Biopython code that builds the backbone (N, CA, C, O; Angstrom):
import numpy as np
from Bio.PDB.StructureBuilder import StructureBuilder

atoms = [
    (1, "UNK", "N", (0.833, -1.195, 0.000)),
    (1, "UNK", "CA", (0.000, 0.000, 0.000)),
    (1, "UNK", "C", (0.875, 1.255, 0.000)),
    (1, "UNK", "O", (0.602, 2.221, -0.713)),
    (2, "UNK", "N", (1.924, 1.219, 0.809)),
    (2, "UNK", "CA", (2.811, 2.377, 0.879)),
    (2, "UNK", "C", (3.503, 2.590, -0.468)),
    (2, "UNK", "O", (3.725, 3.728, -0.881)),
    (3, "UNK", "N", (3.844, 1.494, -1.151)),
    (3, "UNK", "CA", (4.493, 1.615, -2.464)),
    (3, "UNK", "C", (3.568, 2.314, -3.462)),
    (3, "UNK", "O", (4.005, 3.145, -4.258)),
    (4, "UNK", "N", (2.294, 1.962, -3.400)),
    (4, "UNK", "CA", (1.342, 2.601, -4.308)),
    (4, "UNK", "C", (1.223, 4.090, -4.023)),
    (4, "UNK", "O", (1.156, 4.896, -4.951)),
    (5, "UNK", "N", (1.197, 4.453, -2.775)),
    (5, "UNK", "CA", (1.107, 5.861, -2.393)),
    (5, "UNK", "C", (2.344, 6.624, -2.868)),
    (5, "UNK", "O", (2.239, 7.738, -3.382)),
    (6, "UNK", "N", (3.506, 6.014, -2.692)),
    (6, "UNK", "CA", (4.754, 6.655, -3.132)),
    (6, "UNK", "C", (4.752, 6.797, -4.653)),
    (6, "UNK", "O", (5.128, 7.841, -5.186)),
    (7, "UNK", "N", (4.324, 5.736, -5.351)),
    (7, "UNK", "CA", (4.277, 5.769, -6.811)),
    (7, "UNK", "C", (3.292, 6.833, -7.300)),
    (7, "UNK", "O", (3.583, 7.560, -8.250)),
    (8, "UNK", "N", (2.134, 6.923, -6.655)),
    (8, "UNK", "CA", (1.134, 7.922, -7.038)),
    (8, "UNK", "C", (1.667, 9.330, -6.821)),
    (8, "UNK", "O", (1.458, 10.213, -7.652)),
    (9, "UNK", "N", (2.353, 9.539, -5.708)),
    (9, "UNK", "CA", (2.925, 10.859, -5.435)),
    (9, "UNK", "C", (3.987, 11.193, -6.473)),
    (9, "UNK", "O", (4.053, 12.325, -6.952)),
    (10, "UNK", "N", (4.820, 10.216, -6.822)),
    (10, "UNK", "CA", (5.875, 10.461, -7.801)),
    (10, "UNK", "C", (5.252, 10.827, -9.147)),
    (10, "UNK", "O", (5.709, 11.756, -9.812)),
    (11, "UNK", "N", (4.210, 10.098, -9.548)),
    (11, "UNK", "CA", (3.555, 10.392, -10.834)),
    (11, "UNK", "C", (2.944, 11.788, -10.839)),
    (11, "UNK", "O", (2.978, 12.481, -11.856)),
    (12, "UNK", "N", (2.388, 12.200, -9.706)),
    (12, "UNK", "CA", (1.781, 13.532, -9.667)),
    (12, "UNK", "C", (2.836, 14.630, -9.738)),
    (12, "UNK", "O", (2.580, 15.713, -10.265)),
    (13, "UNK", "N", (4.016, 14.347, -9.208)),
    (13, "UNK", "CA", (5.104, 15.330, -9.240)),
    (13, "UNK", "C", (5.895, 15.275, -10.542)),
    (13, "UNK", "O", (6.597, 16.229, -10.878)),
    (14, "UNK", "N", (5.791, 14.177, -11.271)),
    (14, "UNK", "CA", (6.529, 13.987, -12.521)),
    (14, "UNK", "C", (5.570, 13.529, -13.616)),
    (14, "UNK", "O", (5.610, 12.372, -14.036)),
    (15, "UNK", "N", (4.714, 14.428, -14.076)),
    (15, "UNK", "CA", (3.755, 14.010, -15.098)),
    (15, "UNK", "C", (4.480, 13.599, -16.374)),
    (15, "UNK", "O", (5.593, 14.045, -16.653)),
    (16, "UNK", "N", (3.820, 12.742, -17.136)),
    (16, "UNK", "CA", (4.397, 12.329, -18.411)),
    (16, "UNK", "C", (4.463, 13.543, -19.328)),
    (16, "UNK", "O", (3.566, 14.386, -19.316)),
    (17, "UNK", "N", (5.524, 13.629, -20.122)),
    (17, "UNK", "CA", (5.566, 14.728, -21.087)),
    (17, "UNK", "C", (4.450, 14.542, -22.107)),
    (17, "UNK", "O", (4.052, 13.413, -22.396)),
    (18, "UNK", "N", (3.946, 15.645, -22.653)),
    (18, "UNK", "CA", (2.884, 15.495, -23.640)),
    (18, "UNK", "C", (3.401, 14.704, -24.837)),
    (18, "UNK", "O", (4.554, 14.853, -25.243)),
    (19, "UNK", "N", (2.551, 13.880, -25.385)),
    (19, "UNK", "CA", (2.973, 13.126, -26.557)),
    (19, "UNK", "C", (3.009, 14.067, -27.748)),
    (19, "UNK", "O", (2.206, 14.993, -27.860)),
    (20, "UNK", "N", (3.946, 13.810, -28.622)),
    (20, "UNK", "CA", (4.068, 14.637, -29.808)),
    (20, "UNK", "C", (2.875, 14.369, -30.722)),
    (20, "UNK", "O", (2.439, 13.228, -30.871)),
    (21, "UNK", "N", (2.364, 15.413, -31.319)),
    (21, "UNK", "CA", (1.170, 15.311, -32.150)),
    (21, "UNK", "C", (1.547, 15.303, -33.618)),
    (21, "UNK", "O", (2.366, 16.104, -34.071)),
    (22, "UNK", "N", (0.944, 14.396, -34.347)),
    (22, "UNK", "CA", (1.158, 14.348, -35.781)),
    (22, "UNK", "C", (0.213, 15.311, -36.482)),
    (22, "UNK", "O", (-0.878, 15.606, -35.995)),
    (23, "UNK", "N", (0.656, 15.792, -37.631)),
    (23, "UNK", "CA", (-0.159, 16.693, -38.436)),
    (23, "UNK", "C", (-1.512, 16.072, -38.755)),
    (23, "UNK", "O", (-2.536, 16.750, -38.677)),
    (24, "UNK", "N", (-1.529, 14.787, -39.116)),
    (24, "UNK", "CA", (-2.793, 14.147, -39.515)),
    (24, "UNK", "C", (-3.833, 14.183, -38.395)),
    (24, "UNK", "O", (-5.031, 14.273, -38.667)),
    (25, "UNK", "N", (-3.391, 14.114, -37.153)),
    (25, "UNK", "CA", (-4.321, 14.152, -36.015)),
    (25, "UNK", "C", (-5.021, 15.499, -35.926)),
    (25, "UNK", "O", (-6.240, 15.569, -35.770)),
    (26, "UNK", "N", (-4.244, 16.559, -36.028)),
    (26, "UNK", "CA", (-4.823, 17.908, -35.965)),
    (26, "UNK", "C", (-5.668, 18.176, -37.206)),
    (26, "UNK", "O", (-6.713, 18.821, -37.121)),
    (27, "UNK", "N", (-5.215, 17.682, -38.357)),
    (27, "UNK", "CA", (-5.967, 17.880, -39.594)),
    (27, "UNK", "C", (-7.351, 17.232, -39.511)),
    (27, "UNK", "O", (-8.334, 17.797, -39.991)),
    (28, "UNK", "N", (-7.423, 16.061, -38.910)),
    (28, "UNK", "CA", (-8.722, 15.397, -38.741)),
    (28, "UNK", "C", (-9.636, 16.211, -37.835)),
    (28, "UNK", "O", (-10.827, 16.350, -38.116)),
    (29, "UNK", "N", (-9.088, 16.746, -36.755)),
    (29, "UNK", "CA", (-9.881, 17.585, -35.846)),
    (29, "UNK", "C", (-10.377, 18.828, -36.585)),
    (29, "UNK", "O", (-11.539, 19.217, -36.461)),
    (30, "UNK", "N", (-9.485, 19.440, -37.348)),
    (30, "UNK", "CA", (-9.821, 20.648, -38.102)),
    (30, "UNK", "C", (-10.956, 20.360, -39.080)),
    (30, "UNK", "O", (-11.908, 21.132, -39.191)),
    (31, "UNK", "N", (-10.840, 19.240, -39.784)),
    (31, "UNK", "CA", (-11.859, 18.910, -40.787)),
    (31, "UNK", "C", (-13.219, 18.663, -40.128)),
    (31, "UNK", "O", (-14.251, 19.064, -40.666)),
    (32, "UNK", "N", (-13.221, 18.010, -38.977)),
    (32, "UNK", "CA", (-14.482, 17.780, -38.258)),
    (32, "UNK", "C", (-15.114, 19.097, -37.814)),
    (32, "UNK", "O", (-16.337, 19.234, -37.815)),
    (33, "UNK", "N", (-14.284, 20.059, -37.438)),
    (33, "UNK", "CA", (-14.804, 21.355, -36.978)),
    (33, "UNK", "C", (-15.445, 22.164, -38.098)),
    (33, "UNK", "O", (-16.236, 23.072, -37.839)),
    (34, "UNK", "N", (-15.106, 21.839, -39.339)),
    (34, "UNK", "CA", (-15.677, 22.571, -40.473)),
    (34, "UNK", "C", (-17.163, 22.311, -40.640)),
    (34, "UNK", "O", (-17.905, 23.166, -41.125)),
    (35, "UNK", "N", (-17.591, 21.122, -40.233)),
    (35, "UNK", "CA", (-18.980, 20.732, -40.450)),
    (35, "UNK", "C", (-19.934, 21.758, -39.833)),
    (35, "UNK", "O", (-19.858, 22.068, -38.644)),
    (36, "UNK", "N", (-20.825, 22.271, -40.667)),
    (36, "UNK", "CA", (-21.801, 23.238, -40.204)),
    (36, "UNK", "C", (-21.278, 24.663, -40.118)),
    (36, "UNK", "O", (-22.054, 25.590, -39.885)),
    (37, "UNK", "N", (-19.970, 24.856, -40.304)),
    (37, "UNK", "CA", (-19.410, 26.207, -40.213)),
    (37, "UNK", "C", (-19.135, 26.830, -41.576)),
    (37, "UNK", "O", (-19.048, 28.052, -41.702)),
    (38, "UNK", "N", (-19.000, 25.983, -42.596)),
    (38, "UNK", "CA", (-18.758, 26.491, -43.948)),
    (38, "UNK", "C", (-19.732, 25.797, -44.892)),
    (38, "UNK", "O", (-20.302, 24.757, -44.562)),
    (39, "UNK", "N", (-19.913, 26.385, -46.068)),
    (39, "UNK", "CA", (-20.792, 25.783, -47.062)),
    (39, "UNK", "C", (-20.252, 24.405, -47.452)),
    (39, "UNK", "O", (-19.055, 24.136, -47.354)),
    (40, "UNK", "N", (-21.157, 23.555, -47.891)),
    (40, "UNK", "CA", (-20.758, 22.201, -48.280)),
    (40, "UNK", "C", (-19.718, 22.223, -49.406)),
    (40, "UNK", "O", (-18.790, 21.415, -49.412)),
    (41, "UNK", "N", (-19.875, 23.143, -50.350)),
    (41, "UNK", "CA", (-18.913, 23.225, -51.460)),
    (41, "UNK", "C", (-17.522, 23.601, -50.952)),
    (41, "UNK", "O", (-16.518, 23.107, -51.465)),
    (42, "UNK", "N", (-17.462, 24.464, -49.957)),
    (42, "UNK", "CA", (-16.177, 24.836, -49.357)),
    (42, "UNK", "C", (-15.588, 23.645, -48.616)),
    (42, "UNK", "O", (-14.385, 23.391, -48.683)),
    (43, "UNK", "N", (-16.435, 22.926, -47.919)),
    (43, "UNK", "CA", (-15.994, 21.743, -47.192)),
    (43, "UNK", "C", (-15.392, 20.716, -48.163)),
    (43, "UNK", "O", (-14.362, 20.110, -47.866)),
    (44, "UNK", "N", (-16.024, 20.526, -49.299)),
    (44, "UNK", "CA", (-15.522, 19.590, -50.314)),
    (44, "UNK", "C", (-14.165, 20.061, -50.836)),
    (44, "UNK", "O", (-13.241, 19.261, -50.987)),
    (45, "UNK", "N", (-14.050, 21.349, -51.109)),
    (45, "UNK", "CA", (-12.789, 21.901, -51.605)),
    (45, "UNK", "C", (-11.676, 21.692, -50.579)),
    (45, "UNK", "O", (-10.587, 21.244, -50.937)),
    (46, "UNK", "N", (-11.933, 22.007, -49.318)),
    (46, "UNK", "CA", (-10.930, 21.836, -48.266)),
    (46, "UNK", "C", (-10.546, 20.372, -48.090)),
    (46, "UNK", "O", (-9.380, 20.049, -47.867)),
    (47, "UNK", "N", (-11.546, 19.482, -48.192)),
    (47, "UNK", "CA", (-11.282, 18.047, -48.078)),
    (47, "UNK", "C", (-10.333, 17.601, -49.188)),
    (47, "UNK", "O", (-9.391, 16.848, -48.944)),
    (48, "UNK", "N", (-10.587, 18.070, -50.406)),
    (48, "UNK", "CA", (-9.729, 17.712, -51.539)),
    (48, "UNK", "C", (-8.311, 18.239, -51.349)),
    (48, "UNK", "O", (-7.339, 17.527, -51.604)),
    (49, "UNK", "N", (-8.196, 19.475, -50.906)),
    (49, "UNK", "CA", (-6.863, 20.054, -50.661)),
    (49, "UNK", "C", (-6.131, 19.250, -49.600)),
    (49, "UNK", "O", (-4.961, 18.903, -49.761)),
    (50, "UNK", "N", (-6.828, 18.960, -48.523)),
    (50, "UNK", "CA", (-6.216, 18.228, -47.420)),
    (50, "UNK", "C", (-5.732, 16.856, -47.863)),
    (50, "UNK", "O", (-4.588, 16.483, -47.603)),
    (51, "UNK", "N", (-6.598, 16.107, -48.529)),
    (51, "UNK", "CA", (-6.275, 14.722, -48.854)),
    (51, "UNK", "C", (-5.392, 14.575, -50.090)),
    (51, "UNK", "O", (-4.678, 13.581, -50.224)),
    (52, "UNK", "N", (-5.432, 15.544, -50.985)),
    (52, "UNK", "CA", (-4.627, 15.449, -52.203)),
    (52, "UNK", "C", (-3.250, 16.095, -52.056)),
    (52, "UNK", "O", (-2.277, 15.629, -52.649)),
    (53, "UNK", "N", (-3.167, 17.167, -51.267)),
    (53, "UNK", "CA", (-1.923, 17.935, -51.240)),
    (53, "UNK", "C", (-1.225, 17.980, -49.880)),
    (53, "UNK", "O", (0.005, 17.963, -49.826)),
    (54, "UNK", "N", (-1.974, 18.036, -48.794)),
    (54, "UNK", "CA", (-1.338, 18.222, -47.484)),
    (54, "UNK", "C", (-1.005, 16.914, -46.765)),
    (54, "UNK", "O", (0.116, 16.736, -46.290)),
    (55, "UNK", "N", (-1.959, 16.013, -46.685)),
    (55, "UNK", "CA", (-1.685, 14.759, -45.971)),
    (55, "UNK", "C", (-0.574, 13.930, -46.614)),
    (55, "UNK", "O", (0.220, 13.328, -45.891)),
    (56, "UNK", "N", (-0.488, 13.876, -47.957)),
    (56, "UNK", "CA", (0.632, 13.122, -48.533)),
    (56, "UNK", "C", (2.010, 13.706, -48.175)),
    (56, "UNK", "O", (3.001, 12.979, -48.114)),
    (57, "UNK", "N", (2.057, 15.006, -47.943)),
    (57, "UNK", "CA", (3.341, 15.657, -47.641)),
    (57, "UNK", "C", (3.611, 15.704, -46.142)),
    (57, "UNK", "O", (4.711, 15.377, -45.697)),
    (58, "UNK", "N", (2.611, 16.110, -45.364)),
    (58, "UNK", "CA", (2.823, 16.364, -43.939)),
    (58, "UNK", "C", (2.152, 15.358, -43.007)),
    (58, "UNK", "O", (2.388, 15.397, -41.799)),
    (59, "UNK", "N", (1.333, 14.469, -43.529)),
    (59, "UNK", "CA", (0.485, 13.607, -42.725)),
    (59, "UNK", "C", (1.110, 12.970, -41.504)),
    (59, "UNK", "O", (0.595, 13.125, -40.396)),
    (60, "UNK", "N", (2.212, 12.257, -41.682)),
    (60, "UNK", "CA", (2.830, 11.536, -40.560)),
    (60, "UNK", "C", (3.842, 12.375, -39.784)),
    (60, "UNK", "O", (4.382, 11.919, -38.776)),
    (61, "UNK", "N", (4.096, 13.577, -40.240)),
    (61, "UNK", "CA", (5.092, 14.414, -39.561)),
    (61, "UNK", "C", (4.544, 14.947, -38.243)),
    (61, "UNK", "O", (3.354, 15.233, -38.108)),
    (62, "UNK", "N", (5.438, 15.070, -37.289)),
    (62, "UNK", "CA", (5.082, 15.741, -36.040)),
    (62, "UNK", "C", (4.946, 17.225, -36.322)),
    (62, "UNK", "O", (5.617, 17.756, -37.207)),
    (63, "UNK", "N", (4.093, 17.888, -35.584)),
    (63, "UNK", "CA", (3.906, 19.331, -35.786)),
    (63, "UNK", "C", (5.215, 20.082, -35.617)),
    (63, "UNK", "O", (5.464, 21.069, -36.309)),
    (64, "UNK", "N", (6.047, 19.618, -34.701)),
    (64, "UNK", "CA", (7.324, 20.288, -34.461)),
    (64, "UNK", "C", (8.282, 20.151, -35.641)),
    (64, "UNK", "O", (9.257, 20.896, -35.739)),
    (65, "UNK", "N", (8.011, 19.208, -36.531)),
    (65, "UNK", "CA", (8.867, 19.001, -37.702)),
    (65, "UNK", "C", (8.446, 19.864, -38.889)),
    (65, "UNK", "O", (9.176, 19.956, -39.876)),
    (66, "UNK", "N", (7.293, 20.486, -38.801)),
    (66, "UNK", "CA", (6.793, 21.301, -39.907)),
    (66, "UNK", "C", (7.323, 22.719, -39.723)),
    (66, "UNK", "O", (6.704, 23.557, -39.068)),
    (67, "UNK", "N", (8.460, 22.955, -40.309)),
    (67, "UNK", "CA", (9.151, 24.237, -40.181)),
    (67, "UNK", "C", (8.813, 25.136, -41.373)),
    (67, "UNK", "O", (8.243, 24.696, -42.371)),
    (68, "UNK", "N", (9.179, 26.390, -41.233)),
    (68, "UNK", "CA", (8.992, 27.343, -42.330)),
    (68, "UNK", "C", (9.719, 26.832, -43.574)),
    (68, "UNK", "O", (9.189, 26.903, -44.683)),
    (69, "UNK", "N", (10.919, 26.323, -43.386)),
    (69, "UNK", "CA", (11.706, 25.816, -44.508)),
    (69, "UNK", "C", (10.994, 24.641, -45.186)),
    (69, "UNK", "O", (10.974, 24.555, -46.414)),
    (70, "UNK", "N", (10.422, 23.755, -44.405)),
    (70, "UNK", "CA", (9.710, 22.593, -44.952)),
    (70, "UNK", "C", (8.478, 23.034, -45.742)),
    (70, "UNK", "O", (8.161, 22.458, -46.783)),
    (71, "UNK", "N", (7.796, 24.046, -45.249)),
    (71, "UNK", "CA", (6.621, 24.572, -45.964)),
    (71, "UNK", "C", (7.049, 25.226, -47.276)),
    (71, "UNK", "O", (6.384, 25.065, -48.299)),
    (72, "UNK", "N", (8.157, 25.961, -47.242)),
    (72, "UNK", "CA", (8.681, 26.578, -48.469)),
    (72, "UNK", "C", (9.026, 25.513, -49.508)),
    (72, "UNK", "O", (8.710, 25.673, -50.687)),
    (73, "UNK", "N", (9.670, 24.432, -49.078)),
    (73, "UNK", "CA", (10.017, 23.338, -49.996)),
    (73, "UNK", "C", (8.761, 22.730, -50.605)),
    (73, "UNK", "O", (8.703, 22.490, -51.811)),
    (74, "UNK", "N", (7.762, 22.485, -49.777)),
    (74, "UNK", "CA", (6.510, 21.909, -50.264)),
    (74, "UNK", "C", (5.840, 22.865, -51.253)),
    (74, "UNK", "O", (5.296, 22.423, -52.265)),
    (75, "UNK", "N", (5.875, 24.158, -50.972)),
    (75, "UNK", "CA", (5.272, 25.160, -51.866)),
    (75, "UNK", "C", (5.952, 25.135, -53.232)),
    (75, "UNK", "O", (5.288, 25.162, -54.268)),
    (76, "UNK", "N", (7.267, 25.083, -53.220)),
    (76, "UNK", "CA", (8.001, 25.034, -54.494)),
    (76, "UNK", "C", (7.616, 23.787, -55.292)),
    (76, "UNK", "O", (7.439, 23.860, -56.508)),
    (77, "UNK", "N", (7.489, 22.659, -54.622)),
    (77, "UNK", "CA", (7.098, 21.422, -55.308)),
    (77, "UNK", "C", (5.685, 21.543, -55.880)),
    (77, "UNK", "O", (5.432, 21.120, -57.008)),
    (78, "UNK", "N", (4.783, 22.111, -55.116)),
    (78, "UNK", "CA", (3.407, 22.270, -55.593)),
    (78, "UNK", "C", (3.336, 23.193, -56.804)),
    (78, "UNK", "O", (2.550, 22.959, -57.722)),
    (79, "UNK", "N", (4.159, 24.243, -56.805)),
    (79, "UNK", "CA", (4.141, 25.198, -57.913)),
    (79, "UNK", "C", (4.615, 24.581, -59.226)),
    (79, "UNK", "O", (4.381, 25.148, -60.293)),
    (80, "UNK", "N", (5.268, 23.443, -59.161)),
    (80, "UNK", "CA", (5.694, 22.768, -60.388)),
    (80, "UNK", "C", (4.502, 22.210, -61.163)),
    (80, "UNK", "O", (4.568, 22.053, -62.382)),
    (81, "UNK", "N", (3.416, 21.911, -60.455)),
    (81, "UNK", "CA", (2.265, 21.279, -61.115)),
    (81, "UNK", "C", (0.939, 22.011, -60.898)),
    (81, "UNK", "O", (-0.054, 21.690, -61.550)),
    (82, "UNK", "N", (0.912, 22.980, -60.000)),
    (82, "UNK", "CA", (-0.342, 23.684, -59.687)),
    (82, "UNK", "C", (-0.201, 25.172, -59.964)),
    (82, "UNK", "O", (0.907, 25.706, -60.017)),
    (83, "UNK", "N", (-1.328, 25.826, -60.136)),
    (83, "UNK", "CA", (-1.318, 27.274, -60.333)),
    (83, "UNK", "C", (-0.978, 27.968, -59.011)),
    (83, "UNK", "O", (-1.202, 27.412, -57.936)),
    (84, "UNK", "N", (-0.440, 29.181, -59.099)),
    (84, "UNK", "CA", (-0.159, 29.928, -57.867)),
    (84, "UNK", "C", (-1.401, 30.099, -56.986)),
    (84, "UNK", "O", (-1.298, 30.073, -55.760)),
    (85, "UNK", "N", (-2.572, 30.274, -57.606)),
    (85, "UNK", "CA", (-3.817, 30.426, -56.830)),
    (85, "UNK", "C", (-4.132, 29.156, -56.033)),
    (85, "UNK", "O", (-4.529, 29.229, -54.870)),
    (86, "UNK", "N", (-3.954, 28.002, -56.664)),
    (86, "UNK", "CA", (-4.219, 26.738, -55.975)),
    (86, "UNK", "C", (-3.227, 26.534, -54.838)),
    (86, "UNK", "O", (-3.601, 26.072, -53.760)),
    (87, "UNK", "N", (-1.979, 26.872, -55.073)),
    (87, "UNK", "CA", (-0.968, 26.753, -54.016)),
    (87, "UNK", "C", (-1.316, 27.690, -52.855)),
    (87, "UNK", "O", (-1.150, 27.327, -51.690)),
    (88, "UNK", "N", (-1.790, 28.878, -53.172)),
    (88, "UNK", "CA", (-2.214, 29.808, -52.115)),
    (88, "UNK", "C", (-3.367, 29.205, -51.311)),
    (88, "UNK", "O", (-3.408, 29.355, -50.089)),
    (89, "UNK", "N", (-4.289, 28.533, -51.971)),
    (89, "UNK", "CA", (-5.395, 27.875, -51.268)),
    (89, "UNK", "C", (-4.874, 26.761, -50.360)),
    (89, "UNK", "O", (-5.329, 26.612, -49.226)),
    (90, "UNK", "N", (-3.923, 25.985, -50.865)),
    (90, "UNK", "CA", (-3.326, 24.902, -50.071)),
    (90, "UNK", "C", (-2.659, 25.482, -48.830)),
    (90, "UNK", "O", (-2.829, 24.959, -47.728)),
    (91, "UNK", "N", (-1.905, 26.555, -49.007)),
    (91, "UNK", "CA", (-1.209, 27.175, -47.870)),
    (91, "UNK", "C", (-2.193, 27.784, -46.877)),
    (91, "UNK", "O", (-1.936, 27.797, -45.673)),
    (92, "UNK", "N", (-3.308, 28.283, -47.376)),
    (92, "UNK", "CA", (-4.337, 28.835, -46.493)),
    (92, "UNK", "C", (-4.915, 27.737, -45.600)),
    (92, "UNK", "O", (-5.097, 27.940, -44.399)),
    (93, "UNK", "N", (-5.199, 26.589, -46.182)),
    (93, "UNK", "CA", (-5.708, 25.462, -45.400)),
    (93, "UNK", "C", (-4.651, 25.012, -44.396)),
    (93, "UNK", "O", (-4.973, 24.746, -43.238)),
    (94, "UNK", "N", (-3.406, 24.925, -44.823)),
    (94, "UNK", "CA", (-2.319, 24.535, -43.917)),
    (94, "UNK", "C", (-2.226, 25.490, -42.731)),
    (94, "UNK", "O", (-2.114, 25.050, -41.587)),
    (95, "UNK", "N", (-2.272, 26.786, -42.998)),
    (95, "UNK", "CA", (-2.219, 27.783, -41.913)),
    (95, "UNK", "C", (-3.362, 27.592, -40.931)),
    (95, "UNK", "O", (-3.168, 27.653, -39.717)),
    (96, "UNK", "N", (-4.541, 27.364, -41.456)),
    (96, "UNK", "CA", (-5.708, 27.177, -40.613)),
    (96, "UNK", "C", (-5.564, 25.959, -39.717)),
    (96, "UNK", "O", (-5.926, 26.001, -38.541)),
    (97, "UNK", "N", (-5.042, 24.888, -40.262)),
    (97, "UNK", "CA", (-4.826, 23.670, -39.477)),
    (97, "UNK", "C", (-3.765, 23.911, -38.405)),
    (97, "UNK", "O", (-3.942, 23.514, -37.253)),
    (98, "UNK", "N", (-2.674, 24.557, -38.779)),
    (98, "UNK", "CA", (-1.599, 24.805, -37.807)),
    (98, "UNK", "C", (-2.045, 25.747, -36.696)),
    (98, "UNK", "O", (-1.596, 25.618, -35.557)),
    (99, "UNK", "N", (-2.933, 26.701, -37.019)),
    (99, "UNK", "CA", (-3.470, 27.594, -35.978)),
    (99, "UNK", "C", (-4.248, 26.808, -34.935)),
    (99, "UNK", "O", (-4.198, 27.120, -33.745)),
    (100, "UNK", "N", (-4.965, 25.790, -35.386)),
    (100, "UNK", "CA", (-5.743, 24.964, -34.468)),
    (100, "UNK", "C", (-4.824, 24.236, -33.479)),
    (100, "UNK", "O", (-5.212, 23.971, -32.341)),
    (101, "UNK", "N", (-3.624, 23.923, -33.920)),
    (101, "UNK", "CA", (-2.704, 23.163, -33.068)),
    (101, "UNK", "C", (-2.077, 24.009, -31.966)),
    (101, "UNK", "O", (-1.454, 23.469, -31.053)),
    (102, "UNK", "N", (-2.235, 25.318, -32.041)),
    (102, "UNK", "CA", (-1.561, 26.194, -31.065)),
    (102, "UNK", "C", (-2.387, 26.380, -29.819)),
    (102, "UNK", "O", (-1.969, 27.085, -28.901)),
]
sb = StructureBuilder()
sb.init_structure("model")
sb.init_model(0)
sb.init_chain("A")
sb.init_seg("    ")
for serial, (resi, resn, name, xyz) in enumerate(atoms, 1):
    if name == "N":
        sb.init_residue(resn, " ", resi, " ")
    sb.init_atom(name, np.array(xyz, "f"), 0.0, 1.0, " ", f" {name:<3s}", serial, name[0])
structure = sb.get_structure()
């Protein structure tokens, strides 16, 4: 019994560090929050951007790994095949998702 009390006290004084969050986790939360807040057509557009352009690049990355430099690299790659307007839309969705993580 005393061991349990000591262990409980130690855990309360030494909480586990927060687990690192992956981009895909926050992106899923962000997408769920869109429901009822934007028009269905906007929701479809954001879903396409997320699943076609953002998750393939950033999906498994930890949020701490998504640096300004990494975003710049991804933007340059997107500009090879997409219009500047579409890339701006992709970056807008990315910003919105990253804001949710803060």
